[in-house]
Structures are given as C-alpha cells and as structure tokens.
N, C-alpha and C positions, 0 to 999 in steps of 0.2 A: 504493499500499499502507500501511497505518496504521503512523504512525511508533508509537505509543503507543497501543495497544487499549485498554488498562487505563484507560488515563486519560480518555480520548474516552468510552468505552460507559461507564465508570464515572459521569461527568460527567453523562448523558444518562439512566443509570438512578435516579441519585440526585434529580433533578427531577419526576419522574413520580407521579403520585397513583394511578394504575392500573397494575396489570400483567397482563397475560392468560394462564394457565397453560392447557396442553393434556394430555390424557390420552388412554386408549385403551380404548375402552366393550368388552364382552364378544363382540361382533360385530365387531370391528377397524375400527371406525370413530373417526376422532379427535371429543374432546368438546374444546370450549374455554369458559372462565368468567373473567370479569371478577373480580378480587382487588383487596384493599389492596395496597399495597407491601411487600416484605420488611421483616421487623422488624431483621433484620440481614444483612451480605453482608460476605465476604470477598474482596475483588477483585472479579473476574468469573466467579469458581470456583462459590462455595458460596453460599448465600440460605438464609435461613430465613423461614419462614411459618408463621400460625395458622392454623387448621381446626376443624371441629368432626369427633369419630371418627368419627359417623354418616354423616357427608356422602358423596354417591356419588362424590367424587373419593377420597377414600380407599380405599372398597372398591376403587375402578379401578388405583389405585397399588399396594396388595396384590396384585391379579392381575398386573398388569403394570406394572412402575415406569418404563418409557419415558417420558420426557415433552419437553416444551417449556415456555420461558417467553418473551414478549414484552413489550419495553417500547416507546412511540411517543412522539417528541416531534411532538406535531400542529400547532404553530408551524411549524416549518421540515420538517415529513413528512421526519423520519427514523425510523429506530427500527433493534431490535436484536433477533434472535431468537438463543435458545440454546437448543440441546439436551442432554439428559443424562439422568440416573437421579433420580427423586424418590422419596426415603425417609420412611418414616412414623415419626415417633418418638415415643413415650408416657413415656420415662424420666424421672424427678423433674428432673434435671438441666437437659435439654434443656428441656421445660416451665418452669423457674423463669429460665431464661437469657434469653427474649423474651418473659416477662410484664410487663403493663404496668399501672399504674392505670387503674382503667375497663373492664379486659378483662372483669370480672363481668356486663356489659350482654352480652356474647356467652356469657359462661361463669358461670352462676349458682354454681355450687359451688366456684370460686374454683380455683386454680392447680392442684389435684390433682380436679377435674372431671373424670370419666372422658369426657365428651363435649369433652374438650379436648385436642387434639394437636399436634404439630410437623410440618411437610412441610420436610425438609431438601433442595434441589435439588443436584444435584452436577453443572456441567455439563462437557461433555464439547467441542463443536464450537459455533461461532456463526456467524451472517450479518448483516452490517450494511449496511443502506442510507442514501443520503445522495445529495444532487445528483444523483438519477437512475441511480447507480450502486451495484452490490451487492459486498459483500466478505466471502469466507469468511476465517474464522480459527480457531485451536485454541484454545479457551478454558481448558482443562487444562493446557495446555504440556507436553501429550504428544507427543512422536514417533515415529510406527511406523516401521520398517526392516525391511529383511531380515537374518535372521541368517545366519551364517557362521560357522567354526572358532574365530575371535578371540573368540567368546562361550562358549567352550568351557571357558572359567576359572570363569563364572558356573553354569555348568551344572548341576553337582551340587546348588548349593544351592535352586535353583530346583524340581528336581526333589525335595528332601525337602520344601518348601513345598507341592508338588502334593498330599502325602498328606492326604487328609481325615480330619479327629479329631474324630470326633462330640463334642458339648457335654457337659462333665462326663468325656470321658476324657483321659489322660493321652498326651502326642505319643511316638510309639515312639521308639527311641532312634535316633541319627543313622547307625549302620551299617546301619540297614535298607537303607539304598538301594545297600548292596554284595550285596545277594542278587540272585541271576542273572534272577529274573523281573522284577525292578525295574531293575538296570543297563543290562539291555537297552534301555530307553528313551534311555540315553545315550551307550552304547558306541562310541565312532568314528563319533558323530554326523557328518552332512555328508559320510559316505565313501559311502552306498548310493544308490540308486533311492530315490526318494519321500521321503527326505530333505529336508525344506524347511520353514524357520522364520521366524518374525519377531521382534521384540524390542520392547518398547514403553520408552521413554526418557522422565524427567525430569532437567533440568538434567545431562545427559550421563551421568546413572546409569541403567543398566536397572533397569525396576522390574517389568516382567513379560515372559514368553516364552511362545511358542507354536510348537508345531513338530510335525510328523508323520514316522511311519515304516511302513515295511510289514515287520513282524517279527512272530513267533511269540507274541505278547504276549496282555493279557485282550481288548484290543478286534479281535484279528486276524478278518478276514472272509475274504479273499481275498488273491490276490500282487497286484492290481490295486486295492488299496483302502487309501491311506493313513491309518492311527490317530493319531488327533488327541493329544497331552498338552500340558496348557497349567497355567501357575503365575503367578499375582500374588503381590507381596510382601503379607504382612498390612495394613499400613499406608495402601495403595494400592486395596483393595478396595473394593467398592462405590462405585466413580467411572467407570464404564466403560471401564475400561481392558481388562477380558478382550474384551468385547462387539468393541471397536476393533480387537485384533489378530486376532479369529477371523474377522473380515469380510476384513481385510486376506488372511488367510492364505486364505481360500478363493478369491480372487480369483488367487492365484498358482499354486494348484491346478489353476483353470481352464485357465490359461494353459500348463500344464503338461499339459493333455489328460484328467486326471481326473476321472470321473464320479462319484466318491463319496468321501464319508470317513466313516470309523466312529470308535466312542470307546467306552472301559468306565467306568461311573461308578457308584458306591456308590447302593443303591436309596434310601437315607434323605439323601442329599449334597442340600443347595439348589440345588447346581448343576444339577440337571437340569433343573429350570423354565427356566434359562437356555439352556442348549443346545435347550430345545423350541421356545423362541421365535425362535431363530437356525435352526431348520428340521431340527432331529435328531427320529427316531422310534425308539422303544424296539422291537426286532426280537425280544428276546429277554431272557431272564433266566438269569445264571449264578454257580456259587459260586467265589469266589477262593480262594485260598491261605491268607487269615487267617480264613475261615469267614463272611465277608458276602456278601451275594445283591449282584451287580451286575448292571446294566442294559447290555446291548448296543445302542448306539443307531449309526445310521445317517443321514446328511445327502446328498441329492442334490444333486450340484452343476452339474446342467444347466439 
C-alpha cells in the first residue's frame, strides 16, 4: 500500500508534459484525447485545464460530466488514472485564474474570448500502476459506510439540505421539515423494513447521506419498493459524492433482495440528469404539496 499517495502521485503528475483525458460520447463510447498538462492542481483531487468552448469534449462533458484523466511516466512505465467529474467553467474568475501570457495563440480574443473556457476535474478515485502491480486509492478522501441510528443526530440537517431551492428563490424556513409529509422521511429512521442508508465522510465528518424507506411519501410505489432520499452538503456538491453513495446504496439494496428503488424529484431539479445516468427512469408526473410538478422515477436493481 502506498504510504503517501498524494506525494508519490503528485510527483509523477508534475513531471509529465501530456495528460490524457476521457469523456463519454452520445452513444456511450469512451473518447480519449491528449492535452497539455493541467494549469493548476490542488493535491490529487482537483485539476484545472484550458480548452475551447466549441470543442467536442466540452459538448460531451456538458451532457455527461463523468470523466477520467491519465498521466504516464514512460521512462519507468508508471501511470495513474483518476476517475471523477469534469466541470465546464466559463466565469471570469476561473478563466483569469489560469490564464497565461501567450494564450492568445489559442484564444485570440484574450481572457474574455467566448471560445475560451476552463475544465475543472474533481477526482473521486484512482488507480496507480508501478512495478507490475496496480493499486486503487480514494482520491477525494471520501469514505462511504453504512448508516445506523448513530447518525440520526445529523439527519435533520441533511433532510433540510435535501430540499431543492430553484435559482433566485429563498430557502424555506427551517421548520418546514416538521411537516408530516417531510418528517416522515426521518421519523424513527432505521426502525422499519426498507430503512437502509449510507454516509459519506471526509476527515471523520459526514458530508453526505443517502437512505431509503418504504413509506407513504412522494415517491411511494408499493410496499416492496424502497424510496430514495439523498443529501450532500452544499460545499461538497459536484464532486461525485452523491454518485458514490448511490452506487454503494444500490449494492446494499440488492443484498437485501430488493428488485427496484424509487424516488421523487422536482421536474426542474438538475439532479434529474444524475438520476437518469444512474439508471432511473421517469414513470409518472405528480403534483406535490407546494404546487410543483415532480417526477416519479424508478431504477431496476437486477
């Protein structure tokens, strides 16, 4: 086992003049491309690259942000693959942060050129190859484990953070989670059939929770289909935490013999695309108690 992955892998990365980045095309096939090394990195978790807004790669990442990057030291045939999420950034602060003299060669309009954007890669996990052996590691420092009643101390905070607030709208008052149609998601959690959950922790602190219940709530289908609830603290979103938790939770549900899981999500919530990428399908539209239209979605677990 590597004693210090960040140092070993960081040294490998910093010595390379080329990085290979992967994306998924509209037909589900992986696409690879060689690029110049990242302009900036923070540990082995976050990397920033420059690229053209009009590029095929940007189009693919906007449709499906799942990505990988690969660095190789060809002298010793050592390499590292990082899997994670690629974000397309076009805000002025991000563009200015990694702009360098001479970049007008690629972007004639300068730092405000609309065809200049930033790719920010957030690593989730990695695999390191050296000396004829491979080793997996957690690049984000995230530990996914099973939830139990010990975590009920935090669950109300995560339930509140799970409420979708559309852009430009004010968050609802905190006591909204006391309403019966919402509190049912956490009342006596882990006391009933179908109560299964996972927690994501960073530095021994919970940053995300995902759990299922069989309850007469927004996403109820039948008494054999657990409904999903998921919440990630705002500062940890967009880093693959939700995906990691859900994939872990799906395995737990399969082990318990469940054949499918459901969820309810507001129609205009961007998370709909994440759920679809993870295999959920829309089966119905329903009004909720706040006057919004929700999708009822189901994922087959077999």
